[in-house]
VEXDREN-2710 file (C-alpha; in Angstrom, 1 decimal):
% VEXDREN-2710
k/r/px/py/pz
1/MET/69.3/64.3/109.9
2/PRO/68.3/66.3/112.8
3/ASP/65.6/68.2/110.5
4/GLY/63.9/65.1/109.6
5/THR/64.6/65.7/105.7
6/LEU/66.4/63.6/103.6
7/GLN/69.6/64.8/102.3
8/HIS/71.5/63.6/99.0
9/PRO/73.0/60.1/99.2
10/VAL/76.6/59.7/99.6
11/ILE/76.0/55.7/99.0
12/CYS/73.5/54.1/96.9
13/ALA/73.8/50.1/96.8
14/THR/71.6/48.3/94.3
15/GLY/71.1/44.5/94.0
16/ILE/73.9/43.5/96.3
17/SER/74.5/40.0/96.9
18/LYS/77.4/37.7/98.5
19/SER/78.3/34.1/98.7
20/PHE/81.2/32.2/101.1
21/ALA/81.8/28.8/99.6
22/GLY/79.0/28.8/97.3
23/ILE/76.3/29.6/100.3
24/GLU/74.9/33.2/99.6
25/VAL/74.9/35.0/102.7
26/LEU/73.0/38.4/101.3
27/ARG/71.0/38.7/98.5
28/ASP/69.8/41.6/96.9
29/VAL/69.9/44.2/98.8
30/ASP/69.2/48.1/97.9
31/LEU/70.0/50.6/100.1
32/ASP/70.9/54.4/100.5
33/LEU/72.7/56.2/103.1
34/GLN/72.2/59.8/103.1
35/ARG/74.2/62.7/103.5
36/GLY/74.2/63.7/107.3
37/GLU/72.2/61.1/108.9
38/ILE/72.9/58.3/111.6
39/HIS/71.7/54.6/110.0
40/ALA/71.6/51.9/112.3
41/LEU/71.7/48.2/110.5
42/LEU/70.2/45.8/112.6
43/GLY/69.9/42.3/112.5
44/GLU/70.6/38.3/114.0
45/ASN/74.3/37.7/113.9
46/GLY/74.4/35.9/110.6
47/ALA/71.7/38.1/108.8
48/GLY/74.1/39.8/106.7
49/LYS/74.2/43.2/108.3
50/SER/78.4/43.2/109.3
51/THR/78.7/41.5/105.5
52/PHE/77.2/44.4/103.9
53/ALA/79.1/46.9/106.2
54/LYS/82.0/45.2/105.1
55/ILE/80.9/45.5/101.4
56/LEU/81.0/49.1/102.0
57/ALA/84.5/49.2/103.2
58/GLY/86.3/47.4/100.3
59/VAL/86.9/44.3/102.8
60/HIS/84.8/42.2/100.7
61/ARG/83.6/42.6/97.3
62/PRO/80.2/41.5/96.2
63/THR/79.4/38.7/94.3
64/ARG/76.7/41.1/92.1
65/GLY/75.5/44.6/92.3
66/THR/76.4/47.9/92.0
67/ILE/77.6/50.8/94.5
68/ASP/77.3/54.5/93.9
69/VAL/79.3/57.0/96.2
70/ASN/78.3/60.1/95.5
71/GLY/76.4/59.6/92.5
72/SER/79.1/57.7/90.8
73/GLN/79.7/54.0/90.2
74/ALA/83.0/52.7/92.4
75/ASP/84.6/49.6/92.2
76/ILE/85.3/49.2/96.2
77/SER/87.9/46.8/95.8
78/SER/90.4/47.0/99.0
79/PRO/90.1/49.1/102.2
80/ILE/92.9/51.4/100.6
81/ALA/90.3/52.0/97.7
82/ALA/87.7/52.5/100.5
83/GLN/89.2/55.1/102.3
84/ARG/90.4/57.1/99.0
85/LEU/86.6/57.4/98.4
86/GLY/86.1/58.5/102.3
87/ILE/84.6/55.5/103.5
88/THR/85.7/54.0/106.8
89/LEU/85.4/50.7/109.1
90/ILE/85.8/50.7/112.9
91/HIS/85.8/46.9/113.3
92/GLN/83.8/45.0/116.1
93/GLU/87.2/43.9/117.5
94/PRO/89.7/46.3/117.2
95/LEU/92.5/46.0/114.7
96/SER/95.9/47.7/115.4
97/PHE/99.8/46.9/115.2
98/PRO/100.5/45.9/118.7
99/ASP/104.1/46.7/118.8
100/LEU/103.8/50.6/117.4
101/SER/102.8/53.4/119.4
102/VAL/99.0/54.9/119.8
103/ALA/100.1/57.6/117.9
104/GLU/101.8/55.6/115.0
105/ASN/99.0/53.8/115.1
106/LEU/96.8/56.5/114.2
107/VAL/99.1/58.2/111.3
108/LEU/99.4/55.1/109.3
109/GLY/98.6/55.3/105.6
110/ARG/98.3/58.9/105.8
111/ILE/102.3/60.6/106.3
112/GLY/103.1/62.0/103.0
113/GLY/106.2/62.7/101.6
114/SER/109.0/61.2/99.7
115/PRO/110.6/58.1/100.9
116/LEU/113.6/60.4/101.9
117/SER/111.1/62.4/104.2
118/GLY/111.8/62.3/107.7
119/VAL/108.9/61.5/109.8
120/PRO/107.4/64.3/111.9
121/TRP/107.8/62.5/115.3
122/LYS/106.7/65.6/117.4
123/GLN/103.7/66.7/115.0
124/MET/102.4/63.4/115.0
125/VAL/102.4/63.0/119.2
126/ARG/101.0/66.3/119.2
127/ASP/97.8/65.7/116.4
128/ALA/97.6/62.2/118.0
129/GLU/97.2/64.0/121.8
130/ALA/94.8/66.3/120.4
131/LEU/92.6/63.4/119.0
132/MET/92.4/61.9/122.7
133/GLN/91.7/65.3/124.1
134/LEU/88.6/65.6/121.3
135/LEU/87.7/61.8/122.4
136/GLY/87.8/63.2/126.2
137/VAL/90.3/59.9/127.0
138/ALA/93.2/59.5/128.8
139/ILE/95.4/57.5/126.9
140/GLU/99.1/58.0/126.5
141/VAL/99.9/58.4/123.3
142/SER/103.6/57.2/123.1
143/ARG/102.5/53.7/124.6
144/PRO/102.4/50.7/122.7
145/MET/98.9/49.5/121.6
146/ARG/99.9/46.1/123.3
147/GLY/98.5/45.6/126.7
148/LEU/95.9/48.7/126.0
149/SER/92.3/47.2/127.5
150/ILE/89.5/46.8/124.7
151/ALA/87.7/49.9/125.4
152/ASP/90.9/51.9/124.8
153/GLN/91.5/50.3/122.0
154/GLN/88.5/50.4/120.4
155/MET/88.6/54.7/121.5
156/VAL/91.8/54.9/119.4
157/GLU/90.0/53.2/116.2
158/ILE/87.3/55.7/116.5
159/ALA/90.2/58.3/116.6
160/ARG/91.9/57.2/113.6
161/ALA/88.6/57.3/112.1
162/LEU/88.4/61.1/112.8
163/ALA/91.9/61.8/111.9
164/SER/91.1/60.7/108.2
165/ASP/88.0/62.7/107.7
166/SER/86.1/60.2/106.4
167/ARG/82.7/61.2/104.9
168/LEU/81.4/57.9/105.7
169/ILE/82.0/56.2/109.6
170/ILE/81.0/52.3/109.5
171/MET/81.0/51.7/113.4
172/ASP/80.7/47.9/114.0
173/GLU/79.4/47.0/117.6
174/PRO/81.4/50.3/119.1
175/THR/80.0/50.6/122.5
176/ALA/80.3/46.8/123.4
177/PRO/83.4/47.7/125.5
178/LEU/83.0/51.2/126.6
179/THR/81.9/52.5/130.1
180/PRO/78.5/54.4/130.2
181/LYS/80.4/57.6/129.9
182/GLU/82.7/56.6/126.8
183/VAL/79.5/55.6/125.4
184/GLU/78.0/58.9/125.8
185/THR/81.4/60.6/124.6
186/LEU/80.9/58.8/121.1
187/PHE/77.2/59.5/120.7
188/THR/77.9/63.0/121.3
189/ILE/81.2/63.0/118.6
190/ALA/78.8/61.3/116.5
191/ARG/76.1/63.5/116.5
192/ARG/78.5/66.1/116.1
193/LEU/80.2/64.5/112.8
194/ARG/76.5/64.0/111.5
195/ASP/75.6/68.0/112.0
196/GLU/78.8/68.7/109.8
197/GLY/77.3/66.4/107.0
198/ARG/79.1/63.1/107.6
199/THR/77.2/59.9/107.2
200/ILE/77.4/57.3/109.9
201/VAL/76.4/53.8/110.0
202/PHE/75.9/52.2/113.5
203/ILE/75.6/48.3/114.2
204/SER/74.5/47.4/117.6
205/HIS/72.6/45.1/119.4
206/ARG/71.7/47.2/122.2
207/LEU/68.0/48.8/121.2
208/GLU/68.2/51.7/123.9
209/GLU/71.4/53.2/122.0
210/VAL/70.4/52.6/118.4
211/ARG/67.1/54.7/120.1
212/ALA/69.0/57.2/121.2
213/LEU/71.4/58.1/118.3
214/CYS/70.0/56.7/115.0
215/ASP/67.9/58.7/112.5
216/ARG/66.9/55.2/110.3
217/VAL/67.2/52.0/110.7
218/THR/67.8/49.0/108.2
219/ILE/67.0/45.7/109.6
220/PHE/68.4/42.1/107.9
221/ARG/67.0/38.5/108.3
222/ASP/68.7/35.4/106.6
223/GLY/70.9/37.7/104.5
224/ASN/67.3/39.7/103.3
225/LYS/67.0/43.6/104.2
226/VAL/63.9/43.6/105.2
227/ILE/63.0/47.0/106.0
228/THR/64.3/50.3/106.1
229/ASP/62.3/52.9/108.6
230/THR/62.6/56.1/110.8
231/ILE/63.2/55.1/114.0
232/GLU/60.1/56.8/115.2
233/ASN/58.1/54.4/113.2
234/LEU/59.1/51.9/114.7
235/THR/58.5/49.9/118.4
236/ASP/61.0/48.0/120.1
237/GLY/58.5/45.0/119.8
238/ASP/58.4/45.8/115.9
239/ILE/62.3/45.8/115.4
240/ILE/62.7/42.3/117.7
241/ARG/59.8/40.7/115.2
242/PHE/61.9/42.0/112.4
243/MET/64.9/40.6/113.0
244/ILE/63.9/37.4/114.4
245/GLY/60.5/36.6/112.5
246/ARG/58.4/36.1/115.5
247/PRO/57.8/38.1/118.8
248/LEU/60.3/37.3/121.8
249/LYS/59.6/35.6/124.9
250/GLU/60.8/36.4/128.1
251/TYR/64.8/35.4/128.1
252/LEU/66.2/37.2/130.9
253/LYS/65.9/34.2/133.1
254/LYS/67.1/32.1/135.8
255/GLN/66.7/28.2/136.3
256/ASP/66.0/27.0/139.6
257/VAL/68.8/24.9/140.6
258/THR/69.9/23.0/143.5
259/ILE/73.3/24.5/144.9
260/GLY/75.9/21.7/145.7
261/ASP/79.6/21.7/146.9
262/ILE/82.4/24.7/146.7
263/ALA/83.9/23.9/143.9
264/LEU/86.5/26.9/143.3
265/GLU/87.5/29.0/146.6
266/VAL/89.8/31.9/146.2
267/GLU/91.5/33.2/149.1
268/GLY/93.5/36.3/149.0
269/LEU/94.9/36.4/145.5
270/SER/96.7/39.6/144.9
271/LYS/98.3/40.6/141.9
272/PRO/100.1/44.4/142.5
273/GLY/98.9/47.1/140.1
274/TYR/95.9/44.6/139.5
275/PHE/93.9/43.3/142.1
276/VAL/94.7/42.7/145.6
277/ASP/92.9/40.2/148.5
278/ILE/90.6/38.8/146.1
279/ASN/88.2/36.3/148.3
280/PHE/85.6/34.3/147.2
281/LYS/84.1/30.9/146.5
282/VAL/81.5/29.3/143.5
283/ARG/79.4/26.4/144.0
284/ARG/78.1/23.7/142.0
285/GLY/75.5/24.5/140.2
286/GLU/75.8/28.3/141.2
287/ILE/76.5/31.3/138.8
288/VAL/78.5/34.0/141.0
289/GLY/78.2/37.4/138.6
290/LEU/81.3/39.5/138.9
291/GLY/80.3/43.3/138.1
292/GLY/82.0/46.5/137.9
293/LEU/83.6/49.0/135.4
294/VAL/85.7/48.4/132.7
295/GLY/89.3/48.4/134.2
296/ALA/88.4/47.5/137.6
297/GLY/90.3/44.4/137.5
298/ARG/87.7/41.6/136.6
299/THR/89.0/40.1/133.8
300/ASP/92.7/40.1/135.1
301/VAL/91.4/38.1/138.4
302/ALA/89.9/35.6/135.3
303/ARG/93.1/35.7/133.7
304/ALA/95.1/34.8/137.1
305/LEU/92.4/32.2/137.6
306/PHE/93.5/30.2/134.6
307/GLY/96.9/30.7/134.6
308/ILE/97.5/33.0/131.6
309/ALA/98.7/36.3/134.3
310/PRO/99.1/34.1/137.8
311/ALA/98.8/35.7/140.7
312/MET/101.6/36.7/143.6
313/GLU/100.1/36.0/146.4
314/GLY/96.9/33.8/147.7
315/THR/95.3/30.5/147.6
316/ILE/93.0/29.0/144.8
317/ARG/91.0/25.8/146.0
318/ILE/89.3/23.0/143.4
319/HIS/87.5/21.0/145.4
320/GLY/88.3/21.8/148.6
321/LYS/92.1/21.0/147.2
322/PRO/94.8/24.0/147.2
323/VAL/96.2/24.0/143.6
324/THR/98.7/26.1/141.8
325/ILE/98.0/27.2/138.5
326/HIS/100.6/28.8/136.3
327/ASP/99.5/28.1/132.8
328/PRO/96.2/27.5/130.9
329/SER/97.2/23.8/130.7
330/THR/97.3/23.0/134.4
331/ALA/94.0/25.1/134.5
332/ILE/92.6/22.7/131.8
333/ASP/93.7/19.4/133.4
334/LEU/92.4/20.8/136.8
335/GLY/88.4/21.3/135.3
336/LEU/88.6/24.8/134.6
337/ALA/87.7/26.4/131.1
338/PHE/87.5/30.0/130.5
339/VAL/85.9/32.0/127.5
340/PRO/87.8/35.3/127.0
341/GLU/86.7/38.5/126.4
342/ASP/88.9/39.6/123.6
343/ARG/87.2/37.0/121.3
344/ALA/89.4/38.1/118.2
345/VAL/92.9/37.7/120.0
346/ALA/92.6/35.3/122.6
347/GLY/89.3/33.3/121.8
348/ILE/89.8/32.1/118.0
349/PHE/92.5/31.0/115.7
350/ARG/90.9/33.1/112.9
351/THR/92.7/31.7/109.7
352/LEU/92.2/28.0/111.0
353/SER/88.7/25.8/109.8
354/ILE/86.0/25.6/112.4
355/GLU/86.4/22.2/113.4
356/THR/90.2/23.1/114.0
357/ASN/88.8/25.9/116.6
358/ILE/86.7/23.3/118.2
359/THR/88.7/20.8/119.0
360/ALA/91.7/23.2/119.7
361/ALA/91.6/22.3/123.4
362/VAL/91.2/18.5/123.4
363/PRO/94.2/16.9/121.2
364/ASN/94.1/13.9/123.2
365/LYS/90.6/12.9/122.1
366/ILE/91.7/13.6/118.4
367/SER/94.8/12.2/117.9
368/ALA/97.0/9.1/118.7
369/GLY/100.9/8.9/118.9
370/GLY/100.8/12.5/117.9
371/ILE/98.8/12.1/114.8
372/ILE/95.6/13.6/114.7
373/ASN/92.6/11.4/113.5
374/PHE/90.9/13.9/111.2
375/PHE/87.8/11.7/111.1
376/LYS/87.5/12.1/114.7
377/GLU/88.2/15.6/114.6
378/HIS/85.5/16.0/112.5
379/GLY/82.6/14.3/113.9
380/LEU/83.7/15.9/117.3
381/ALA/83.1/19.2/115.7
382/ARG/79.7/18.1/113.8
383/GLU/78.3/17.1/116.8
384/ALA/79.3/20.2/118.4
385/VAL/77.9/22.2/116.0
386/GLN/74.7/20.5/115.9
387/LYS/74.3/20.9/120.0
388/LEU/75.0/24.5/119.9
389/SER/73.1/25.5/116.5
390/ILE/76.3/27.0/115.0
391/ARG/75.5/28.4/111.5
392/LEU/78.3/28.1/108.9
393/ALA/78.8/27.2/105.5
394/SER/81.1/23.8/106.2
395/LEU/83.2/22.8/109.0
396/ARG/86.6/23.3/107.1
397/GLN/85.3/27.2/106.4
398/PRO/88.2/29.5/108.4
399/ILE/86.1/30.4/111.5
400/GLY/87.0/34.2/110.7
401/GLU/84.0/34.4/108.3
402/LEU/81.5/33.3/110.9
403/SER/79.6/36.1/112.4
404/GLY/80.7/37.3/116.3
405/GLY/77.6/35.1/117.9
406/ASN/78.7/31.7/116.2
407/GLN/82.5/32.6/116.4
408/GLN/81.2/33.2/120.5
409/LYS/79.4/29.8/119.8
410/VAL/82.4/28.1/118.7
411/ILE/84.5/29.2/122.0
412/LEU/82.0/27.8/124.0
413/ALA/82.0/24.2/122.2
414/ARG/85.8/23.9/122.3
415/TRP/85.4/24.2/126.1
416/LEU/82.6/22.2/126.8
417/LEU/84.6/19.6/124.8
418/THR/86.8/19.4/127.9
419/ASP/84.2/18.5/130.2
420/PRO/84.7/21.6/132.6
421/ASP/83.8/21.6/136.3
422/ILE/84.3/25.4/136.3
423/LEU/83.6/27.7/133.7
424/ILE/85.0/31.5/133.8
425/LEU/82.8/33.3/131.2
426/ASP/84.1/36.6/130.0
427/GLU/81.7/38.7/128.5
428/PRO/80.3/35.8/127.0
429/THR/77.6/37.9/125.4
430/ARG/79.5/40.8/124.2
431/GLY/78.7/42.1/120.5
432/ILE/76.1/39.3/119.7
433/ASP/72.4/39.9/118.9
434/ILE/69.2/38.8/121.3
435/GLY/68.3/35.9/119.5
436/VAL/71.9/34.6/120.4
437/LYS/72.1/36.0/123.7
438/ALA/68.5/33.9/124.4
439/GLU/70.6/30.8/123.4
440/PHE/73.3/31.5/125.6
441/TYR/71.4/32.1/128.9
442/ASP/69.8/29.0/128.4
443/MET/73.1/27.4/127.5
444/ILE/74.4/29.1/130.9
445/GLY/71.3/27.7/132.9
446/GLU/71.9/24.1/131.7
447/LEU/75.6/24.1/132.2
448/ALA/74.3/25.5/136.0
449/ALA/71.6/22.8/136.2
450/HIS/74.3/20.1/135.7
451/GLY/76.3/21.2/138.1
452/ARG/79.0/23.5/136.6
453/ALA/80.6/26.3/138.7
454/ILE/80.3/29.5/136.8
455/LEU/82.0/32.9/137.2
456/LEU/80.3/34.8/134.6
457/ILE/81.9/38.5/133.9
458/SER/79.7/41.1/132.6
459/SER/78.9/44.8/132.4
460/GLU/75.3/44.5/131.3
461/LEU/73.7/44.5/134.5
462/PRO/70.0/43.4/133.6
463/GLU/72.4/40.2/132.6
464/LEU/74.0/40.1/135.7
465/LEU/70.8/40.4/137.8
466/ALA/68.8/37.9/135.6
467/LEU/71.1/35.2/135.7
468/CYS/73.4/35.1/139.0
469/ASP/72.8/33.8/142.2
470/ARG/75.2/36.5/143.5
471/VAL/77.2/39.4/142.4
472/LEU/80.4/40.4/143.5
473/VAL/81.1/43.9/142.5
474/MET/84.7/44.8/142.0
475/SER/86.3/48.8/142.0
476/GLU/90.0/49.7/141.6
477/GLY/91.2/45.9/141.8
478/ARG/89.2/45.1/145.2
479/ILE/86.1/43.4/145.7
480/THR/83.9/45.9/147.5
481/ALA/80.6/43.9/147.7
482/ASP/78.8/40.2/148.0
483/ILE/75.3/40.9/146.8
484/PRO/72.7/38.1/147.1
485/ARG/70.4/37.9/144.3
486/ALA/67.1/39.0/146.1
487/GLU/69.0/42.4/147.1
488/ALA/70.7/42.9/143.7
489/THR/70.0/45.5/141.6
490/GLN/71.4/48.2/139.4
491/GLU/71.8/50.4/141.9
492/THR/73.4/48.4/144.6
493/ILE/75.7/47.4/141.7
494/MET/76.4/50.6/140.5
495/HIS/77.1/51.9/144.0
496/ALA/79.5/49.2/144.9
497/ALA/81.3/49.7/141.5
498/VAL/81.9/53.2/142.2
499/PRO/85.4/54.3/143.0
500/ARG/85.1/55.7/146.6
501/SER/87.2/59.0/145.1
502/ILE/84.6/59.8/142.2
503/GLU/81.5/58.9/144.6
504/GLY/83.5/61.8/147.0
505/ARG/83.6/64.4/144.1
506/ALA/80.4/63.9/143.1
507/ALA/78.9/64.1/146.5
END
């Protein structure tokens, strides 16, 4: 709402409540969304904001309450029904058909004609290319979705929402995997859509983004709507206090830890087309950051170390002994653990229970003779839930029903049960709120204090600067800097992260 005046509401939600397994996670929420505004939904993981958004998008049906769309009461019984009403949800974790092309994913559900009509392939490709050009991204629309980076998958999701001509677009953590340039492109498009009279719901944990983009803010806490106000009327301190119910102490900190012997050593690790000549060491009790732009090769190195996509050349040493890691089971046996970047695809078993997800990496601890002891499984899972303060309705609840932050805690709990010596954490705080981030930072510090060697991949520079003893920086598949904590700044990291070709053009 650039002129600061309220337009006609596109959505009027009244008394919206939702329960899962008898637990009420959303209580009597009243909220109007105005035409031509960008409206932020904020709150801790599990506060109810994503549940509310999914009710608007037809993913969940409310236990009680009503929703008016454009002045008329609507029954949003499914995502298809929501799309017909002009409502589109861009999920936090990109959802697509991986073996179909980018262009095919963009037109799914939108191709008309009769069953005997042919598919207009050439027009489909032209339309897809036009959308990619509009977004300012270089994605080949004829390639399959499988293999695209998380950032590129997210841009395709955004393009699909634009192609559907939706009047209400809900963006759930859309910027988490994006580069700063891609974020600015997204913001430019969002502002243009707002000026055209569309409504954007923006869910984010990054207050600087909310302040830069949004007109109004609604804050949820423990399933309740706490406040709705214009962004100008709220300070960051106000927002944090409303979100967590208390002022937040300084949570970006590094514990003092005694650094021990070398736990992980990598020498000359290469995989053509992905990374070249990677060399570094991580000691017991040390947190080594791995920074760089999206696509620099950081995740590829992590996947190689864990045996998911092994390197072609080079040496890996664990506690001084050369090892060969061809698969994750070997990595686990050698004392490695890996929390992946892509939580939805590579981190969780979405339809399985929380307790099954927690114990998935330790079958030897919960079974004998190939038969699972469900009592042991339940006991291990219950202890992990209590230790990591995971919020849930039941251990037998499908993990897909948890918030992103609680899913991430489950993944960490799984790997801690393996009692690893070396943890590889790839974007461990992506898409989780300030309160849970503080918990994760404390956990990471405690793990280092107990002698674990930690390789921390993060796109958030303050995170790297605050937590890490050293920061390795990657650019175009190579390590371009090894920066000690005392010398690490956002400027030194970004200078090493920017490809030389881009830097040269900027100069």
